[in-house]
ZATIZA-852932 format. One record per residue (C-alpha): residue in three letters; z, x, y. Coordinates in steps of 0.1 Angstrom, whole numbers, plus 2048, in hexadecimal, padded with zeros to 3 digits. Layout:
N
ALAZXY ...
This chain:
803
MET800800800 ALA7F780D822 ALA814817839 GLY81F7FB84F HIS80D7E183B THR8217C1834 THR81A7A9819 ALA824785820 GLU826767809 ARG82B743815 ILE83B72E7F9 PRO83E7087FA THR8626FE7F3 TYR87D6E7800 CYS89E6EF811 ALA8BA6E57FA LEU8D76E9813 CYS8DD6C4818 VAL8D26A180C SER8B36A2822 ARG8A26BB80B CYS8886C3826 GLY8676CF81A ALA8616F3826 ILE84D713825 ALA85F73381D THR85175382A VAL857772814 GLU84D794822 ASP84D7B280B GLY86379F7F3 ARG87C79580E PHE882770818 VAL87F77183E ARG87774E84A LEU878729842 ASP862710854 PRO85B6EA850 ASP83F6E083A PRO82E6C1849 SER81A6BB829 HIS83B6B4817 PRO848690819 THR86A69E827 GLY85B6BB83A GLN8556AE85D ALA8726C386C LEU88B6DD862 CYS8AE6E1871 ALA8BF70087D LYS8D270385C GLY8B2705848 ARG8A271E860 ALA8C173485B GLY8BB735836 PRO8B175A836 GLU8D2762847 LEU8E575082C VAL8D2762810 HIS8D778581F HIS8FB78182C PRO91079F822 ASP92E78A819 ARG91D7787FD LEU92F7797DB LYS91C7907C4 TYR9317957A4 PRO94A781790 LEU96D78879D LEU98D785789 ARG9AF780799 THR9C879B78E ARG9E67927A4 PRO9FA7717A6 LYS9ED7557BC GLYA0B7597D4 ASPA0177D7DB PRO9EE7827FB ASP9D879B7E8 PRO9C678A7CB GLY9BD7AC7BC TRP99A7A17B5 LYS98A7B5799 ARG9657B5792 ILE95C7AB76E GLY93B7A375C TRP92C781756 ASP932782730 GLU957789735 ALA95976E750 LEU94A75373B ALA95D75D71C LEU97E75C730 THR97573A73F ALA96B72B71E SER98B73870D ARG9A272B728 LEU99170972A ARG991704704 ALA9B670E703 LEU9BF6F471E ALA9AB6D970C ALA9BC6E16EB GLU9DF6E06FB SER9DB6C3713 GLY9BA6B270C PRO9996B871D GLU9A36A0739 SER9BB6BB744 VAL99D6CE752 ALA98C6C0771 PHE96B6CA780 SER9636CB7A5 LEU9416CD7B6 VAL9386D07DB SER9266B07E7 PRO9016B17E2 SER8FD6A0804 THR9076C1815 SER8FD6DC7FD ALA8E56E77E2 SER8FB6D97C7 ASP8E06BE7C1 ASP8D06D97AB CYS8EC6D8792 MET9016B8797 ALA8F36A6779 TRP8F96C5763 VAL91D6C9770 GLU9226A4768 ARG9136AA745 LEU92A6C8740 ALA94A6B474A ARG93F697734 THR9386AC715 PHE9586C071A GLY96B69F71A SER97769C73E ARG97267D753 ASN97F68F773 LEU96269B788 VAL96C6A17AD VAL94E69E7C3 ALA95D68F7E3 MET95266D7D9 GLU96E65D7ED LEU96166F80D CYS93C670809 GLY92B6587F1 TRP94363C7E8 GLY934624802 ARG91062C7F8 HIS91462E7D2 PHE9306187C7 ALA9406027E1 ASN9225EC7E4 GLY9215E97BE PHE9395CC7C3 THR91F5BB7D8 PHE8FD5C57C9 GLY9075D47A7 ALA8F35F37B2 ALA8F66137C6 VAL8EE6067E8 LEU8E861B7FC GLY8E86377E3 ARG8C862C7D2 TYR8BC60E7E6 LEU8B0622804 PRO8A3617826 ASP87E610826 LEU879620848 GLU854620846 ASN8535F9846 ALA8745EF856 GLY8745D9874 CYS8985E187D ILE8AC600873 LEU8D25FF873 TYR8E5620871 TRP90A61C86D GLY92063B86F TYR90164F868 ASN8EF66987D PRO8D067486A ASN8C968F884 HIS8E76A1876 ALA8E9694852 ARG8C568D846 LEU8A969A85B SER88F689847 HIS89E667850 ALA89F672875 THR87967A876 ALA87165A863 THR88664687B LEU873655899 ALA85264B888 ALA85F628882 GLN86A6248A6 LYS84762F8B2 ARG83761389E GLY84F5FA8AD ALA86E5F9896 ARG88F5F18A7 LEU8AE6078A3 VAL8D25FD8A3 VAL8ED6188A1 VAL91261389B ASP9256338A4 PRO94363C8B9 ARG92E6588C8 ARG90E6568DA THR8F966A8C2 GLU8D56738C5 PRO8CA6538B2 ALA8E263F8C8 ARG8D164B8E7 ARG8AF63E8DA ALA8BE61E8CB ASP8B55FB8D7 ALA8DA5F48D2 TRP8F760C8D0 LEU9185FE8C5 ARG9346158CE VAL94E60A8B5 ARG9726168B5 PRO97662C896 GLY983618878 THR97A5F5885 ASP9575F4876 GLY9605D885F ALA9695C187C LEU9485C988D ALA9345C286D LEU9465A1868 GLY93F59888D LEU91A59F88A ALA91858A86B GLY92C56F87C VAL91356D899 MET8F656C880 ILE90555086B GLU91053C88A ARG8EE53E89A GLY8DB537879 TRP8CD55A879 PHE8CD55F854 ASP8B555B837 GLU8C453B828 PRO8AD53880A PHE8B455C800 VAL8D9558804 ARG8D85377F0 GLU8C35447D4 TRP8CD5697D0 THR8F256B7DA ASN91055A7CB GLY9155487EC PRO9105257DD LEU92A52A7C2 LEU94A5167C6 VAL96B5297CB ARG98C5187C1 SER9A55167DE ASP9C35197C7 THR9BA5397B4 GLY99D5497C8 ARG98954A7A8 LEU96653D7A4 LEU96651A795 THR95951A771 GLU94C4FF75A ALA96B504745 ASP9804FA763 LEU96F4D8764 ALA96D4CD740 GLU97C4D571E GLY9644EB70B GLY9524F572B ASP94351872C PRO95B53073F GLY93D546745 HIS92A52B759 HIS93252777E VAL92F509794 ALA91D5027B4 TRP9174E27C8 ASP8F74CE7C5 ARG8F44C07E9 THR8D74AA7DF GLY8E949A7C1 ASP90B49D7D2 ARG91A4AB7B2 PRO9244CC7A1 ALA9084E1794 ARG90C4FA778 TYR90151F77B ASP8FB53475D PRO8FD55A766 ARG8ED564745 ARG8CD55274E GLY8D1556774 ARG8C9531778 TYR8D9512787 GLU8D44F0777 VAL8C44E5798 GLU8AC4F57AF ALA8BA5107C7 ALA8AF4FC7E5 ASP8C64E07DA LEU8E54F67DB ALA8FF4F27F7 LEU908512809 SER92450281D GLY93E4E7819 GLU95F4DF807 HIS9614CA7E8 THR97E4BC7D4 LEU9774BD7AF GLN98A4AF792 THR9934CC77A ARG9A54CC759 THR9C64D476C GLY9C14BC789 GLU9AE4BA7AA VAL9A44DA7BA ARG9944E07DB CYS9774F87DB ARG9615087F5 THR94151B7F0 ALA9435417F1 PHE92B54180F GLU941528821 LEU95F53F81D LEU94A55D828 ALA93D54A846 ALA961540850 LEU96C56484E CYS94F571863 ARG95155587D ALA97655F883 TYR969580891 THR9595728B0 PRO94858A8C8 GLU9675878DF ARG97E5918C3 VAL9675AD8B7 GLU9675BB8DA THR98D5BB8DB ILE98F5CD8B9 THR9725E58BB GLY96B5EA8DF VAL9475DF8DB PRO93E5C78F7 ARG9395A38EB GLY9165A28FA GLU90C5C08E6 VAL9185B08C6 GLU9035928CC ARG8E55A68D6 ALA8E75BD8B8 ALA8EA59F8A1 ARG8CB5908B0 LEU8B85B18AB LEU8C25B3887 TRP8B4590881 GLU89658F897 ALA8895B288F ARG88D5AF86A PRO8875BB84F LEU8A75CF853 ALA8AB5F2843 TYR8CD600846 TYR8E062083E ALA905629841 TRP91564B83B SER93765B83A GLY94064D85C VAL94A62D84A GLU95263D829 MET970651836 GLN98563383F THR9A4621831 SER98E60282A SER96E613820 THR9655FB804 GLN9685DC818 ILE9565EC836 ALA9395F4820 ARG9385D1813 ALA93A5C2835 ILE91D5D6841 ALA9095CE822 GLN90B5A982B LEU8F35AF848 SER8D75BA831 VAL8DE59B81B LEU8DE583839 THR8BC590844 GLY8AE58C821 SER8A25B0822 PHE8B15BD803 ASP8975CF7ED ALA87C5BF803 ARG8615D3814 GLY8715E3832 GLY8945DD826 ASN8A95F280E VAL8945F87F0 LEU8996077CE PHE87B61F7D1 PRO8696287B0 SER8736487A0 VAL863661789 PRO86E659766 SER888671759 PRO8A7670744 ALA8C966E755 VAL8D3690748 GLY8F668D757 THR90066E744 GLU8E866C727 VAL90167E710 PRO91C668702 PRO94067170A ARG9536826EE PRO95E6666D6 GLU9806766CF HIS9886776F4 SER99A658701 ALA9AB663721 VAL9A0650740 GLY99865F762 LEU9B566A779 GLY9B364C791 VAL9AD62F779 ALA9D1622779 ASP9D562279E ARG9B16197A9 PRO99F60A78A LEU9826007A0 GLY97F6217B2 PRO96D6417AB ALA98064878A ARG96E62A77B TRP94E63F77B GLY95E660771 PHE96566D794 ALA9876797A1 THR99367B7C5 THR9A66997D1 ASP9C56847D5 GLU9C467B7B0 LEU9BC6A07A7 TYR9DA6AD7BB ARG9F16937AB GLY9E569C788 ILE9EC6C178F LEUA0D6BF7A1 GLUA1C69F792 ARGA0969E771 ARGA0167A777 PRO9F2668764 TYR9F0689750 ALA9F06AD758 VAL9D26BE768 ARG9D46E375F GLY9B16F0764 LEU9956ED77E VAL9716F877D GLY9636F97A1 PHE93F6FB7AC GLY93F7027D1 SER9596E87DB ASN96E6F57F8 LEU9886DB7F3 LEU9A26E980C LEU9896E7829 SER9776C7820 HIS9946B0815 GLY9B46A4823 ASP9D86AC819 VAL9CF6D181A LEU9F16E0814 ARG9F76CA7F6 GLY9D56D47EA ARG9DD6F97EE GLU9FD6F47DA ALA9EA6E27BF LEU9CF6FD7BB ARG9EA7177B9 ALA9FB70479D LEU9DC702786 ASP9DE715765 PHE9BA720769 TYR9A171B785 VAL97E729785 HIS9697257A5 ALA94372C7AA ASP9367307CD LEU9207447E6 PHE93D7517FB MET9627577F6 ASN97473A808 PRO99872E80C THR9957187ED ALA9847327D7 GLU9A074B7E1 LEU9B87367CC ALA9A27397AC ASP9A974F78E LEU98575778B VAL9697567A5 LEU94575679B PRO92775E7B2 VAL90D7437B6 ALA8E97477C1 SER8DF7337E0 GLY8C57187DF PHE8AB7317EB GLU8B27497CE ARG8B07317B0 GLU89871A7A0 ALA89F6F57A0 LEU88D6D6795 LYS88B6B87AD LEU87C6977A0 GLY8776827BF PHE8846857E3 GLU8986667EC VAL88865D80E SER869648807 PRO85263E7EA GLU83B65B7F2 ALA8596737F1 GLN8656647D1 SER84466C7C0 LEU8476927C6 VAL8546A87AA GLN85B6CC7B5 LEU8676EA7A3 ARG8776FF7BF ARG86E7237BB PRO88773F7C4 VAL87C7507E4 ALA89676B7E3 ALA8AA77E7C9 PRO8CE7757C6 PRO8E77907D1 GLY8F77A67B7 GLU8FD791797 ALA8FE76F7A8 ARG8EF754791 SER8E5730796 ASP900717790 THR8E8705778 GLU8E6725763 LEU90C728765 VAL911705758 PHE8FA70B73A ARG90972C732 LEU92C71E734 ALA92370171F VAL917719704 ALA93772D707 LEU94B70D702 GLY9387046E3 LEU9256E86F4 GLY9036F96F2 GLU8F46DD6DD HIS8F66C76FC PHE8E66E1712 TRP8C86EC6FE ASN8DC70B6F3 GLY8DC718716 ASP8B671571C VAL8B270773F ASP88C70573B ALA8906EF71D ALA8A76D8731 TYR88D6D674D ARG8726CD733 HIS8896B2727 GLN88C6A474A LEU8676A6750 GLY85D69772E PRO859672738 SER84567C757 GLY82B690744 LEU82E6AD75B SER82E6D174F LEU8496EA759 GLU830706757 TRP8186F476F LEU8346ED788 ARG83F711786 ASP81B71B790 HIS8197007AB PRO8387027C2 GLU82A6E77D8 GLY8326CE7BB ALA8206B17AC ARG81D68C7B5 VAL82367279B ALA81265079F LEU82D6367A6 GLU82C6127AF THR8446037C8 ARG8505E07BF TYR8645CA7D6 ARG87E5AF7CE LYS8825BC7AB PHE8A05A57A6 ALA8875877A5 GLU872595789 GLU875581769 ALA876589745 ALA87456C72C GLY87A554749 VAL89A565754 PRO89B576776 ARG8A759A777 GLY8C1593791 PHE8DD5AB799 ASP8F55C0784 THR9135AC78F PRO92959377B THR91657678A ARG8F458878A LYS8F257F7AF ILE8FA5937CE GLU92058E7D0 LEU92A5857F3 TYR94A57A7E2 SER9575937C9 GLU96C5857AD THR96F5A879F LEU9815B37BE HIS9965947BE ALA9A159979A HIS9AF5BB7A3 GLY9C35AE7C1 HIS9AA5B77DC PRO99A59F7F5 PRO97A5907E5 LEU96A58F808 PRO9655AE81E GLU9845A6833 TYR98C5BD850 GLN9AA5D3850 GLU9B65E986C PRO9B660E865 LEU9D7616854 VAL9DE63286C GLY9D162188C PRO9DF6148AD VAL9E25F08A1 SER9F05F687F ARGA07612889 PROA1460C8AD ASPA326228A5 LEUA1A63F8A1 ALAA026358BD ALAA1E63B8D7 ARGA1E6608CE TYR9FA6628C2 PRO9E664B8DA LEU9C36588D2 VAL9AC64E8B5 LEU99F66C8A3 THR97E66E891 CYS96868B887 THR943692885 LYS92B6A8871 HIS91F6C7884 THR8FA6CA885 LEU8FB6F0881 PHE9106F2862 CYS9126E383F GLU9366D8840 THR94C6F783A GLN92E70E836 HIS91872584B ARG92F72D868 ALA92B75285E LEU906751866 PRO900761889 SER8E374C894 LEU8F772C88F ARG91973889A ARG90B7458BB LYS9047208C3 ALA9277148B9 MET94172F8BD ASP96071A8BB PRO96C6F98AC GLU96A6DD8C6 VAL97A6BB8CB GLU9686A18E0 LEU97D68B8F8 HIS976675915 PRO979685938 ALA99366C942 ALA9A8674923 ALA9A569992A ALA9AE69594F ARG9CE682946 ARG9D869F930 GLY9CE6BB948 ILE9B26C6932 ALA9916D593E ALA9716DA92B GLY9736F9915 ASP9996FA915 TRP9AB7018F4 VAL9BE6E38EA ARG9D46D88CD ILE9CB6BA8B8 GLU9EB6AA8AA THR9EF68F891 PROA0D68287C ASPA0169B861 GLY9FB6BB874 SER9EA6CD891 VAL9CD6E5896 ARG9BB6F48B4 ALA9986EE8C3 ARG9856F18E4 ALA9826D28F9 ARG9606C48FE LEU95D6A7916 ASN94868990C ASP94766B924 THR93465590A LEU9536538F4 GLN96C6378F8 PRO98864590D ASP9A26448F1 VAL98B6538D6 VAL9876788CE SER9706898B5 GLY9786AA8A3 GLN9656C088B HIS96F6CC868 GLY9656EB854 TRP97070786B TRP97E72785A GLN963741857 PRO96175E870 CYS94076D87C PRO947791888 GLU923796891 VAL92777F8AF GLY94C7858B5 ALA9567638A8 PRO978761896 GLY982751877 TYR99E737876 ASP9BD733861 PRO9B6716849 PHE9DA70E843 GLY9ED712864 PRO9F06FF885 ASP9DF71B899 GLY9C0717883 ALA9A46FE885 ASN9A46EC863 PHE99F6C886D ASN9AB6BC84B LEU9CE6C8852 LEU9CF6AA869 ILE9C869084E GLY9DF685832 ASN9D9671813 ALA9F5658819 ALA9DF63E828 ILE9BF639812 ASP9A861D808 PRO9BA60B7EB ILE9996067D8 SER9886287DB GLY9A26407E8 SER98D648806 VAL99F65D820 PRO99E654845 HIS98F674853 ARG97B65E86B ALA997648879 TYR9BA65687F LEU9D365989B CYS9D76798B0 GLU9E26888D1 ILE9D06A48E4 ARG9E56BE8F7 PRO9DC6DE90A ALA9E06FD8F6 GLY9DF7228FD ASN9C37398EF PRO9C773E8CA GLY9CE7608BC PRO9B77738A4 GLY9AC75F885 
């Protein structure tokens, strides 16, 4: 090669750093990854954020973990005494310790943790980690479901029987109205942001609900500045206006929801045929035939009433003679309507701070600009009433008749592939349930996920059984979850903890063994569909490594497969052959792994988008919904049977100014937090190009609130809650409500290259936002923690010392 000559290769890929999975072009010069740019030919490649562009810095950072490290000193010692060992020794040690724990205390005594795929590259391996936990025999997978995912994947299962919004995604290309609630796609999912801009250009309307005036809020046709934690009241108020004005799709509600079913006033249960007559079927429900003025039977198994849906009453109260006497009944929709009407625009304004006129205008927009496509994010998932908030918001889609309709929230087609995470049966000899089943039987544990509150209890209190081991994949629990000091105590108490990651972090420092992981730019990964649009869903891409991993770092997928073999579970993991596993995934699609490896741009699979799939019939029976009534359940008998409100009733935040006036006197401000656009949660503050733009943690507050406290922009302040205090710099924001402040989480890393300090993650002079949030007040159904709605005070503070 001639002196000075540079060879450059441009490789089609996608950025794996967050849920957006933006299509990109990686530039490699002389074998070195130097640049990442958007790839407009990719269905998610219209733009690339600063995090993605900083990919080369992440790859080449000198602090990357390079070799397996074994702790040689006790966890209480300030010096862990890390000793470099080889991979074979590391895997043998891990397998030996995990097998011993399983033999002594059962496989459920070992939990698995995984960083959220919404904010990391763990999407590459999540299904394989789930498969590993399942085949090992543990039903305790900690993936922050209670903070980021519950509302989208499981809360609305009580309404739709499906993962809305986890799988039923907004059809932004065809939406007439887009509703973003507690969601800023500019920071969380850039592919949604660019699609929203395109939708607005063609005339779609945008409604944004957020305490902060975000970029989408500035462009919105309606911005509803809600007090953090009062989202449920606002959603009920919007629905109330729509119902009162007749702005709802009455035929859809009548035919496809359980709104017509009669509810007993004495028990709150749905009326059944067995209630009315001896020998009646307890599985048949009862509605009211308004034409015949008589009860009408409904058979959920067939999804049919004995009369036409048009004849069913949606409102009214009826007294029926049952086997035990007369019982007053009202339709489920009548009960819902009464609840929603109670939240008048005037009352909503008092509770939420959203002006009554804006409530009415937004309700009109949702109806008149339909079809409605909506999306909600962790802004409403990190609440003490997260489940009912999600259900209250979901009603708006139902009322507009937009569900699974063109331009609504649609289950896009997907490339056929086995569900590798769950296709293996659980071990038959294993009978222990998940950690949280006893306390929250409808919560994440029902699906094999554990919350950190449940994990810490299992470790420290051994309830409902002892948790003695933890296998962690990149989950920085002590910077991303509340109850930090209890979490540190719990991790210290584990018999064995192995942690795999890119960098050493405060959570990894408590491990017995730390394993180096390749970044998303340094490992191969198979992606079957990009969850944004039908076009994106049709793309299958085998992401090619564009850089070599540092030292002996390995992909976490390879780590899972090798560990499975070491544990004697190789039969479930193709004896460690990742390529064979990929071929298994690709089998139903007909695509070749070798072809994809030679074509990094990927392949398109022909897919057909079908709408209103719930109405499709087989043998004369409509498909319906995967709920007990096979209808959209506005009224949830499942929730009622477990002691929870069957309707999405509003509850004040458990640590808020109304519910805790005793605390509000000392902590008069409402604290929320927001995702930083430059960082993926607790990651990337060590990258110079990003840290230069955000040198210190900040807390936003209204100028009036700052003036009353003698605080100027840029001052160091102390954020205090009943649970702790941390420091941050004040940033003034006059678009906030005067009693609302917004902080940032994830601060700990130093960046010496730009003179930026690190922060103590466990002390009041540090900046760990989660020291402010405890686990005492959580959603009774899901265990969701109120990171987005708490009480605090802000006080001036001196400059912090060195981190």
